[in-house]
PATORVO-433568 format. One record per residue (C-alpha): x, y, z. Coordinates in steps of 0.25 Angstrom, whole numbers, padded with zeros to 4 digits, always signed. Each point is the difference from the previous one (the first is absolute). Layout:
XYZ...
***
This chain:
-0070-0130+0209-0014-0002-0005-0003+0015-0001+0014+0003-0006-0003-0011-0011-0013+0006-0003+0006+0014-0002+0010-0007-0010-0011-0006-0008-0007+0013+0000+0011+0008-0005+0004-0010-0011-0014+0000-0005+0000+0015-0001+0014+0000-0007-0003-0012-0009-0010+0007-0011+0010+0011-0001+0012-0009-0002-0006-0006-0013-0003+0014-0006+0013+0006+0004+0011-0011+0002+0009+0006-0009-0002+0014+0006+0002-0004+0014+0012-0009-0004+0007+0012-0007-0002+0009+0013+0003-0011+0010+0010-0010-0006+0002-0013+0008-0014-0001+0005-0005-0014-0002-0015-0004-0002-0007-0013+0004+0009-0006+0011-0008-0005+0012+0002+0007+0014+0010-0005+0009-0006+0000+0014+0013+0002+0007+0001+0013-0007-0014+0005-0001+0002+0014+0005+0011+0003-0010-0009-0006-0012-0012+0008+0005+0009+0013-0001+0005-0004-0013-0014-0002-0006-0005+0013+0006+0011+0007-0006-0002-0006-0014-0015+0003+0002+0002+0014+0002+0010+0001-0011-0010-0007-0010-0012+0008+0005+0008+0013-0002+0002-0004-0015-0014-0003-0002-0006+0013+0006-0002+0010-0011+0001+0012+0009+0012-0004+0009+0008+0012+0003+0014+0001-0007-0003-0013-0008-0007+0005-0012+0006-0003-0013+0000+0009-0013-0013-0001-0007+0006-0002-0014+0011-0008-0005+0006+0005-0013+0008-0010-0008+0009+0005-0011+0004-0012-0009+0011+0002-0009-0003-0005-0015-0013-0007+0002-0009+0000-0012-0014+0002-0001-0002-0012-0009+0006-0009+0011-0009+0004+0011-0012+0001-0008+0003-0015-0005+0000-0004+0014-0013+0007+0004-0006-0007-0012+0007-0014+0001+0006+0001-0013+0015+0000+0003+0011-0007-0008-0001-0011+0011-0012-0009+0002-0010+0010+0005+0007+0006+0012-0009+0011+0007+0003+0011+0009-0005+0014+0004-0015-0005-0002-0004+0001+0015-0002+0014+0005+0006+0007-0012-0006+0008-0011+0004-0003-0014+0014+0005-0004+0002+0012-0008+0011+0005-0010+0010+0009+0005+0008+0006-0012+0014+0003+0003+0010+0011-0005+0008-0001-0013+0010-0006+0002-0008-0010+0009+0010-0001+0011+0000+0001+0015+0007+0014+0004-0009+0009-0009-0012-0009+0002+0000+0000+0015+0004+0014+0001-0012+0004-0009-0009-0009+0008+0003+0006+0013+0001+0014-0005+0014+0002+0003+0010+0009-0007+0005-0007-0013+0013-0007+0002+0013+0005-0006+0000-0011-0011-0009-0011-0005+0010-0009+0007+0011+0001+0009+0010+0001-0011-0004+0012-0008+0006+0012-0007+0000+0013+0009-0002+0012-0009+0005+0010+0010+0013-0008+0002+0001-0003-0015+0004-0015+0003-0006-0013+0003-0002-0003+0015-0001-0015+0006-0005-0005+0013-0003-0015+0003-0014-0002-0003-0001-0012+0009+0007+0006+0013-0004+0015-0001-0013+0005+0006-0010+0009-0007-0009+0010+0006-0012-0009-0001+0007-0011+0006+0003+0008+0012-0014+0004+0002-0005-0014+0002-0004-0005+0014+0006-0014-0004+0010-0002-0011+0012-0010-0002+0012+0007+0007+0015-0004-0002+0008-0002-0013+0002-0015+0002-0015-0003+0001-0002+0009-0012+0011-0007-0008-0004-0014+0004-0015+0002-0004+0005-0001-0015+0007-0013+0003-0011-0006+0009-0013+0008-0003-0010-0010+0005+0007-0001+0014+0001+0015+0000-0014+0002-0003-0004-0009+0012+0009+0008+0009-0005+0014-0005-0015-0004+0001+0003-0006+0014+0007+0012+0005-0011+0009-0005-0011-0007+0007+0009-0001+0013+0002+0015-0001-0014+0003-0002-0005-0009+0012+0010+0008+0008-0004+0014-0005-0010+0009+0007-0012+0007-0005+0007+0014+0001+0002-0003-0015-0012-0002-0008+0007-0006-0012+0011-0010+0001+0009+0000-0013+0008-0013-0004+0008-0001-0012+0003-0014-0006+0012+0000-0010+0002-0015-0002-0013-0001-0008+0008+0007-0011+0013-0007+0001-0007-0014+0000-0006+0003-0013+0013+0004-0006+0005-0014+0003-0013-0007-0004-0005-0001+0014-0014-0006+0001-0008+0013+0003-0013-0006+0001+0004-0009+0011+0006+0012+0007-0013+0007-0001-0008-0012+0005+0010+0000+0012-0003+0015+0002-0015-0002+0000+0001-0011+0010+0009+0008+0010-0010+0012-0002-0011-0009+0003+0006-0004+0013+0004+0014+0004-0015+0005-0003-0005-0011+0010+0010+0005+0011-0003+0014-0003-0015-0003+0001+0001-0006+0013+0009+0011+0006-0007+0012-0006-0014-0005-0001+0000+0006-0015+0005-0004-0014+0014+0004-0004+0000+0008-0012+0010-0005-0010+0005+0008-0012+0010-0007-0010+0006+0007-0012+0012-0002-0009+0009+0010-0008+0000-0008-0013-0002-0013-0007+0009-0011-0005+0001-0005-0014+0003-0015+0004+0008-0001-0014+0012-0008+0005+0014+0004-0002+0000+0008-0013+0010+0004-0010+0009+0012+0003-0001+0011-0009+0013+0005-0007-0002+0014+0002+0015+0004+0003+0005-0006-0012-0012+0006-0008+0003+0014+0005+0015-0001-0003-0003-0005-0014-0008+0013-0003+0011+0009+0005-0003+0002+0015+0008-0003+0012-0006-0005+0013+0006+0008+0012-0002+0004+0014-0002+0015-0004-0004+0008-0011+0012+0007-0005-0003+0000-0015-0013+0000-0009+0003-0015-0003+0001-0005+0014-0011-0008+0006-0002-0003+0015-0006-0014+0002-0003-0002+0015-0002-0015+0002-0004-0008+0012-0006-0014+0001-0008-0007-0011-0011+0008-0006-0009+0001-0011+0002+0015-0003+0012+0009-0002+0003+0015+0003+0009+0008-0009+0006+0014+0003+0005+0007-0012+0003+0014-0006-0014+0006-0004+0005+0002-0014+0001-0015-0002-0013-0004+0006-0008+0000-0014+0011-0009-0006+0001-0009+0011-0015-0003+0001+0000-0004-0015+0013-0009+0002-0004-0006+0013-0014-0004-0006+0008-0010-0009+0008-0006+0011-0004-0015+0002-0009-0002+0012-0005+0014+0001-0015+0001+0001-0002+0015+0002+0009+0013+0000-0005+0012+0008+0006+0014+0001-0002+0014+0003+0001+0009-0012+0013+0009+0001-0003+0014+0006-0015-0004+0002-0005-0002+0014-0014-0006-0004+0002-0008-0012+0005-0014-0001+0003-0010-0011-0004-0015+0000+0005-0009-0011-0001-0015-0001+0009-0011-0007-0008+0001-0013+0004+0015-0001-0014+0005+0003+0001+0013+0008-0010+0009+0007+0001+0013+0009-0006+0002+0014-0003+0014+0004-0002+0003+0015-0009+0011+0005-0003+0001+0015-0007-0013+0003-0004-0003-0015+0007-0007-0011+0000+0000-0015+0004-0012-0009+0004+0004-0014+0004-0012-0010+0011+0005-0010+0004-0013-0007-0009-0011+0005-0005-0003+0014+0011-0005+0009-0009-0002+0012-0011-0007-0007-0010+0011+0006-0009+0002-0012-0011-0007+0006+0002+0007+0013-0001+0013-0007-0013-0004-0007-0006-0004+0013+0004+0013+0006-0006+0008-0012-0013-0008+0002+0000+0005+0015+0003+0014-0005+0012+0000+0009+0009+0009-0009+0000+0015+0001+0001+0009-0012+0015-0002+0000+0000-0015+0000+0004-0002+0015-0007-0009+0009+0002-0001+0015+0009-0010+0007-0011-0006+0007-0008-0002-0014+0013-0007-0006+0002-0009+0012-0015-0005+0000+0001-0003-0014+0014-0007+0000+0001-0008+0014-0002-0013-0008+0009+0004-0012+0013-0006-0003+0006+0014+0004-0008+0005+0011-0001+0015+0003+0012+0001-0009-0001+0015-0004+0000+0005+0015+0011-0010+0004+0009+0003-0011-0001+0015+0003+0002-0002+0015+0012-0010-0003+0007+0012-0007-0005+0011+0009-0004-0004+0014+0003-0014+0005+0015+0003+0002+0008+0013+0002+0010-0004-0011-0009-0005-0011+0006-0007-0012+0001+0006-0013-0005-0013-0006-0007-0012+0006-0001-0014-0007-0011-0010+0003+0005-0014-0004-0007-0012-0006-0002-0010+0011+0009-0010-0007+0012+0010+0003+0007+0006+0012+0010+0011+0003+0011-0003+0010+0014+0001+0003+0008-0012-0006+0005-0005+0014-0014+0000+0006-0006-0007-0013+0011-0011+0001-0003-0002+0015-0015-0001-0002+0002-0010-0011+0005-0010+0011-0014-0001+0006-0014+0000-0006-0005+0014-0003-0014+0003+0001-0001+0013-0007+0000+0015+0003-0007+0013-0002+0001+0015-0003-0006+0001-0014-0012+0008-0004-0009-0012-0003-0011-0006+0009+0007-0012+0006+0011+0008+0005-0008+0012+0004-0013-0006+0007+0002-0001+0015-0011-0003+0010-0009+0007+0009-0008-0009+0010-0008+0003+0012-0008-0007+0011-0008+0012+0005-0004+0008-0013-0003-0002-0014+0012+0005-0009+0001+0005-0014+0010-0001-0011+0009+0011+0001+0015+0005-0001+0012+0003+0009-0002+0015-0002-0015-0001+0005+0000-0011+0011+0004+0008+0011-0012+0009-0001-0009-0012+0002+0006-0003+0013+0002+0013+0007+0014+0002-0005+0005-0012+0008+0002+0007+0012+0007-0005+0013+0013-0004-0007+0012+0000+0008+0006+0014+0001+0015-0005+0002+0005+0014-0001-0007+0003+0014+0007-0012+0006+0014-0001-0006+0011+0009-0003+0006+0001-0014+0004+0009-0012+0002+0000-0015+0004+0009-0011-0011+0007-0008+0002+0007-0013-0010+0010-0005+0000+0005-0014-0003+0015-0002+0002+0009-0012+0013+0008+0000+0009+0007-0009+0011-0010+0001-0001-0015+0001+0008-0008+0010-0004-0012-0010-0001+0003-0014-0005-0009-0011+0007+0000-0014-0012+0007-0006-0001+0010+0010+0012+0009-0001-0006+0012+0007-0004-0008+0012-0015+0002+0003+0000-0006+0013+0008-0002+0013-0001-0009+0012+0000+0003+0015+0005-0009+0010-0007-0002+0013+0002-0009+0012-0013-0007+0005+0001-0003+0014-0011-0007+0009+0000-0003+0015-0010+0000+0012+0008+0011+0006-0006+0010-0010-0013-0001+0007+0007+0008+0011+0009+0009-0008-0004+0014-0005-0002-0001-0015+0009+0012-0002+0011-0007+0008+0013-0002-0008+0007-0014-0001+0015-0001+0000+0006-0009-0011+0014-0005-0001+0006-0007-0012+0013-0006+0000+0008-0010-0008-0004-0014+0004+0014-0006-0001+0013+0004+0006+0014-0003-0004+0007-0012+0006+0011+0001+0010+0012-0007-0006+0009+0001+0013-0003+0001+0014+0008+0013+0000-0008+0006-0011-0009+0012+0005-0015-0003+0001-0007+0001-0013-0008+0013-0002-0013+0001-0007+0002+0003-0015-0014+0008+0000-0009+0005+0010-0011+0011-0001-0011+0005+0010-0013+0006-0005-0011+0006+0007-0013-0002-0008-0015+0005+0002-0012-0008-0004-0006+0003-0013-0014-0002-0004-0002-0016+0000-0004-0007-0013-0006-0010+0009-0008+0009+0010-0009-0012+0003+0011-0006+0008+0001+0009+0013+0013-0006+0004+0007+0003-0013+0008+0013-0003+0008+0004-0013+0013+0008+0002+0006+0007-0012+0015-0003-0002+0008+0012-0004+0005+0000-0014+0014+0004+0005+0001-0015+0005+0011-0006-0009+0002-0015+0001+0010-0008-0008-0005-0010-0010+0000-0015+0003+0003+0002+0014-0006-0006+0013-0005+0010+0011-0007-0001+0013-0011+0010+0004-0004+0003+0015-0013+0007+0003-0002+0008+0014-0011+0007+0007+0000+0009+0012-0010-0005+0010-0001+0005+0014+0013+0007+0000+0007-0013-0005+0006-0003-0013-0006-0014-0005+0004-0008-0012-0013-0005-0007+0006-0008-0011+0012-0003-0009+0003-0008-0012+0011-0002-0011-0002+0004-0015+0008+0000-0012+0001+0011-0011-0001-0003-0015+0009+0005-0011-0005+0015+0002+0001+0000+0015-0015-0002+0002-0005-0009+0011-0004-0014-0005-0007-0007+0012-0008+0000+0008-0008+0009-0010-0014+0002-0004-0006+0011-0009-0013+0008+0001-0008+0009-0009-0002+0014+0004-0015+0005+0001-0003+0011-0010-0009+0004-0012+0009-0006-0010-0003-0014+0006-0011-0006-0009-0011-0007+0008-0006-0014-0003-0011-0002+0009-0007-0013+0001
***
């Protein structure tokens, strides 16, 4: 017994130091193991084997070069709606609580990350990650190709950037409850992200985790600084585990998509009544020059307006007088590079865009209060002979301004960050909000913390924080270049099967969708079906696919003696791959849908997609969609812009 007892003591002494540093890690991978119990001499052999197993498990975690156990070298945390000012206050110990501190040990000073305009998630994350712009600013948007408003649930639907995450909250129920119990949802998201990271492999250099609940908590007056302190503590623990396992420091990068105004509930602007009073009609489509489409989702400090171009100048003037409006911006009618900005005092200026340079011309006053900015740029000889300064020069001079990087963000807001940009954008005073009546009434039952979306600094200034390199103040259009394009995101198209409708706008003699002011029809739309599947890796790019479209519902049988119902509509197509608008996705192909396909308006259809693989016909995907009032598919649908010389570049 004596030699066996000595072996037990020896193993315990080896394992003991590892337990203190890695207790949580070992408990995670070996749940149920209990530490600190005295050996039972009657079962010594069993205990020895248990300790030996635990020793090798713990030792394998501590070995930095253990085969198959390496973790990713970098954790990239994307925090929705976290403001620079909140993180910086925690680093300096000047928060609104009694001196809480976080992100001081092992981190460089936080930097500003200026958002898009509007300062909201879908365009901001898409721009940060270098993705194609989303169809709209939000998931309720005006689709110009279809000529009507399209609406998807902004909580339960999934965007491109969300699918690219290594870890992201899945499931409609969890996403919905994150608005009711945001702090609990935050702890769940954070724990799941860390758990997933510890179970991942070094085959991926970067591990991407998106945390939604940091935004929803602030909408409901959640204590964001306490949440950030919790995050710092959890990351401190993770870094200790990582250091023990890998023998090196974990690289952590934290960034957010926009800020938060912390302004409380806010008064709802009366925009619909205001427009009606001045002779306009809020509608779902533009059928006359007095129609306005006003996509609305959630509670926001901005508004998007889609209108007939002939009404833009008048609407800018009127809307600047609407109570609660701070700024009105618009693209000038029939102009691709000239924009208006007007404030509530009636001061108006024009922004001109040329390549990556901008000119600010005051017409009646200085709506952005940029006079001092212009003087500073003039002192630095930043203007060319035409009065233009580069985007970088404007950014450097306005990062701490009330309206940071405003010229570039206004231009991008109307031209780049969404495929269906608004005719007019409103940035609201922070004491006001824009929302649907039902949502505003619902949120009034709880304490509201504020919102975001405006052009001002509190809504626009997100955060960039690193543990491995000093960062600099930058913007959503520039940050990817600082981190090698955020490589290594999940290529879900190579792992999953799916399809979606794609509209491409091209020039043509006859328009499928005509605006009232374009009687001749200067453009038309081509309809494609985008398909992705791992099977494409084995399939000849020239191989066609078979597509079957049929009515989704069949007539019911009234009596047992009635004949079996027949399909009202069924049509088979053979389509060949067109040059993909997303060639960077190897598992994705676009197939042109013939113009001869005639679908009935307001009708559900089922589409099935088949390929010929190894002499067998194989179904790769199917889904159901509806058509709109003109017989065009409504969902699932995305839009892309075709490449070409007419597409104006805005490089950053």
